[in-house]
C-alpha positions, 0 to 999 in steps of 0.5 A: 281125130277122124279126118274129115268127111270129104276125105273119106268119099269114094269119088275123093279116093277115086280122085286120088288114085287117078291123080297119082296115077297121073302124076306118076305119068307127068314124072316118068314123062319128065324124067324121059324128056329131061334125060333125052334133052340133056343128052340131046344138048351134051352131043350138041356141045361135043359135036361143037368141040369136035368140029373145032378140033378137025378144023385146027388140026387142018391148020397144024397139018398145013402150017405147022406149029406156028399155023396152028398157034396163029390160028388158035390167036385168031378163033380166041380175037374173034370170040373173046368171050366164046363158048370154047377155050383152047391150049396148044402145048409143047412137051407140057409147056402152054405156047397158046391160048388162055386155059389155065387148067387142063386134063393130062390124059387125052380124050374126053374128060370133065373137070372143076375150072376156077372161073374169073370171078373167084367161083368154081364152074365146070368145063368139058375138055377134049385133048388130042395128041398132034405128033411131035410133042404137041398137044391140042386141048379144047374146052367148052362151058356147059353152063347153057346146057346146065341151065336149059337143062334146069329149066326143062327140070323146073318146068316139069316140077311145076307142072307136077306140082301143079297136077298134085295141087289141081288134082287135090283141089279138084277131087275135094270139089268133086266130092263135096258136089257128089257129097251134097247130092248123096246127103240129099239123097240120105235125107230124102230116104230117111224121111221116107223110112219116117213114113213121109212117102212124099218125099223125092229125091232132087233132080238137078236136070243136067242128065247126068248119072246121078240125075237119071238114077234120082229119076228112077228112084223117084219113080219107084217111089211114085210107084210104091206110093200108088202101091201103098195108097192101092193097099189102103183103098183095098183095106178100106174097101174090104173092111166096108164091103165085109162089114155088112154081110158080117153083121148080117150073118151075126144077126141071122145067127142071133135069130137062130138061137131063139128059133125052132128047129125049122126055122133054124135050119133055114137060118143057118143054111142063109148063114152058110150061104153068106159065108160063102159069098165072103169066102168067094170074095177072099178067093178073088182077092187072092186070085187077083193077088197071084196074077198080079205077081207074075208068077204065071208069066213063066208058064207062057205059051202060044195060045189060039185067041181066036178059040178062046174067043168062040169057046167062052162065047158059046159058053155064055150063049144059053145064059144071054138067051135066058136073060133075052138078050142076043150074043153076037160074035165076029171073030177072025180066025186063027190069031195066035198069042203068047200067053196063059190060056185060063187066064185069058179065058177067065178074063173074057169070061168075066167081061161078057158075064158082066155085060149080061148081068148088067144089061137088060132084056133085049140088049145086043151083046157083041163079042170081037177079035180081029187084026189091025195095023197095030196089033190085035183088037178084041171087045165086048160091047153092048148097046145097054144104058152104059156108064158115065164117061167119069167112070170108065177108068174107075171101073176097074178098081177093086170093089168098085160099083156104080149105085145102079148096080148095087142090085145086082150080086157080085163083089166088085172084083170081076173087072179087077181080075181082068185088069190084072190079067190085061196088065200081065199080058201087056193088053192095053185095056180100055172102056168106051161109049158104045153109043149107045152102050158100053164097050171094053176094048182089049188090044193086045200085042202082036205076037206069033201068027196073028193072021194077015189083014185079009183074015177078016174075010174069015169072020165068023158070024153067028147070032144066038137069041 
């Protein structure tokens, strides 16, 4: 027969060990206290006998045998039922005192002694030879000492029993409480394993270790739920976004089968271009997944962010000029952060490319970087038509494209890659209304030499048409 489950819990076992250790401590303490108490009481009784013995010896020296007998008689009359009893012996014969039994040898001894009611008790004897065949015997009844010792023993025995009982009951109570909470965690985990990701571990609000563990696990489950939802959205988006180009590709290939050689060659060239677009989409997804894994964080190094902004802005200046746009840079010098130069370059390139491709001729695009009191701020801003405020957060989602952007080529993954690079670098990325237009702001963590606030005076300003 298996023991009850509560007796198999770790809490009960720990409580049992603690109670056993505490009980042993109580028992050890009780033994020490009992020993010292008994020894102190016995020494006190012997001291009383010795004091009385010294007084009677003084009476014997001053008054002789008659003085000793008179002093013993006076002691017994004054305390007829006292704790001390006496016997005066001359050549072995009792001449005074009420003792009926005594040791034959001098010194301390303890003997059983018949009581008046027929019971057998004990006496503690001190026998002294006073000389001239005179012997003085004093005895004390240790009953009170035995009672006190018994009371001390019973008290510690009761405390020992109470420790065991309360400890066992407390261990069972703690085990039952913990078992209920662990069982609730187990049920939630089983439901999650079965596929119900909405389940959460209950939190009592006591703020104890289990509550903090439950909160951490719930946060983990929230994050897993978000990732699973993101995975479902990505899967659905991939299926939706690839369905159309694949269908067009199949249609082109079917048409190419019935066309003459020249037309067939053109169709195959278009099909290859379509395949390249599909492969580029998958490459972008793999790139985002690689960045989000965090593996690139291990190779972070100091990066001159000012140089990155200047180089990328210079690279896009011709494209902006060809589109009839202006690209202005306002970049403070010597701003350095810890990061991956290649990823930071790609992040900024995607932002500027997005601004160039999604705005019309005559748009002014501004790329800026400067320090402030909270860190480092970078931005890519334009004065185009902008986007609705409700879309500010959604534009960083995979495959999300605005209806007015359907005519512009792209997979809808550019800003998703920007978000992945920002997250791995701890950059806070926000979309804001530039009134008019759109501003993508990047708040970088301040690391290394970010330059003083006075670096604003070193802002590099250049304007390209």
